[in-house]
C-alpha positions as CSV (number, residue, x, y, z in Angstrom):
1,M,0.0,0.0,0.0
2,T,1.5,3.3,-1.1
3,E,0.6,6.7,0.2
4,V,2.2,8.4,-2.8
5,L,0.1,10.3,-5.4
6,F,1.7,11.2,-8.7
7,L,0.4,14.5,-10.2
8,S,1.2,15.6,-13.7
9,Q,1.6,19.2,-14.9
10,N,0.9,17.7,-18.4
11,D,-2.5,16.4,-17.4
12,S,-5.3,18.6,-18.6
13,R,-7.3,18.0,-15.5
14,P,-6.9,20.4,-12.5
15,M,-4.7,19.1,-9.7
16,Y,-7.6,18.7,-7.3
17,Q,-9.3,16.4,-9.7
18,Q,-6.1,14.4,-10.2
19,I,-5.9,14.0,-6.4
20,M,-9.5,12.9,-6.2
21,E,-9.1,10.3,-9.0
22,Q,-6.0,8.8,-7.5
23,I,-7.6,8.5,-4.0
24,K,-10.7,6.9,-5.6
25,Q,-8.5,4.5,-7.5
26,K,-6.7,3.5,-4.3
27,V,-10.1,2.9,-2.6
28,R,-11.4,1.0,-5.7
29,A,-8.3,-1.2,-5.8
30,G,-8.6,-2.0,-2.1
31,D,-5.2,-0.3,-1.3
32,W,-7.0,2.0,1.0
33,P,-9.8,0.1,2.8
34,A,-12.6,1.6,4.9
35,G,-11.2,3.5,7.9
36,H,-7.8,4.0,6.3
37,P,-6.3,7.3,7.3
38,L,-5.5,9.8,4.5
39,P,-2.4,11.9,4.6
40,S,-3.1,15.2,6.3
41,I,-3.9,18.1,4.0
42,R,-0.6,19.8,4.8
43,E,1.4,16.6,4.3
44,L,-0.2,15.8,1.0
45,S,0.3,19.4,-0.1
46,V,4.0,19.2,0.6
47,N,4.4,15.7,-1.0
48,T,2.6,16.7,-4.2
49,Q,3.9,20.3,-4.3
50,V,0.4,21.8,-4.6
51,S,-1.2,24.3,-2.4
52,V,-3.1,23.5,0.7
53,I,-6.2,25.0,-0.8
54,T,-6.0,22.5,-3.8
55,V,-5.7,19.5,-1.4
56,K,-8.5,20.9,0.8
57,R,-10.8,21.2,-2.3
58,A,-10.1,17.6,-3.3
59,Y,-10.8,16.4,0.3
60,T,-14.0,18.5,0.5
61,E,-15.3,17.1,-2.8
62,L,-14.4,13.6,-1.8
63,E,-16.3,14.1,1.4
64,A,-19.3,15.4,-0.4
65,E,-19.2,12.3,-2.6
66,G,-19.1,10.1,0.5
67,V,-15.7,8.7,-0.3
68,I,-14.0,10.0,2.8
69,V,-15.0,11.4,6.2
70,T,-13.2,14.0,8.2
71,Q,-13.1,14.1,12.0
72,A,-12.1,17.3,13.6
73,G,-8.7,16.9,15.3
74,R,-8.2,13.4,14.0
75,G,-8.0,13.8,10.2
76,S,-9.6,12.3,7.1
77,F,-10.4,8.6,6.6
78,V,-11.8,6.4,3.9
79,A,-15.6,6.2,4.5
80,E,-17.0,3.1,6.2
81,A,-19.6,2.5,3.5
82,V,-19.9,-1.3,3.0
83,D,-19.8,-1.3,-0.8
84,L,-17.7,1.8,-1.3
85,P,-15.3,0.3,-3.9
86,Q,-18.3,-1.1,-5.9
87,E,-20.1,2.3,-5.7
88,L,-17.0,4.0,-7.0
89,V,-16.8,1.5,-9.9
90,Q,-20.4,2.1,-10.7
91,V,-19.9,5.9,-10.7
92,E,-16.9,5.5,-13.0
93,L,-18.8,3.2,-15.3
94,D,-21.8,5.6,-15.4
95,K,-19.4,8.4,-16.4
96,T,-17.8,6.3,-19.1
97,L,-21.2,5.2,-20.5
98,D,-22.6,8.7,-20.5
99,S,-19.5,9.9,-22.4
100,F,-19.8,7.1,-24.9
101,I,-23.5,7.6,-25.5
102,T,-23.0,11.4,-25.9
103,S,-20.2,10.8,-28.4
104,V,-22.0,8.3,-30.6
105,R,-25.2,10.4,-30.6
106,R,-23.1,13.3,-31.9
107,L,-22.1,11.0,-34.7
108,G,-25.8,10.6,-35.5
109,L,-26.4,7.1,-34.2
110,G,-29.8,6.4,-32.6
111,D,-30.4,4.1,-29.6
112,A,-31.0,1.0,-31.7
113,E,-27.8,1.5,-33.6
114,I,-25.9,2.1,-30.4
115,V,-27.2,-1.1,-28.9
116,A,-26.4,-3.0,-32.1
117,L,-22.9,-1.6,-32.1
118,V,-22.3,-2.6,-28.5
119,K,-23.7,-6.1,-29.1
120,K,-21.5,-6.5,-32.2
121,T,-18.4,-5.3,-30.3
122,L,-19.1,-7.7,-27.5
123,A,-19.6,-10.6,-29.9
124,D,-16.3,-9.8,-31.5
125,K,-14.4,-9.9,-28.2
């Protein structure tokens, strides 16, 4: 289990989103189980060389999504939700499918054509 997050200046996503995605990935993979303590905001800020405000925003949004909980004076921890990793997988899957559907609709495909395309692709795999 590694506490290290790797942020990229070349990534088009804002730093706080990179932090959020990497923490969610660690939870999804089981590297950070329920109750696992997160690095302090200041510690993560120093380690990733981003501002405290950036890390605070990532933690605030993760808390709003139910991924982490923060206890005053104790720090932030992975939330105790029973199916948190599966919930995160579902959220990621929903985002991917929404993006896919939006893209193919822009290409002019209707629902029946999208379903046929997916079925054909699955059959070919």
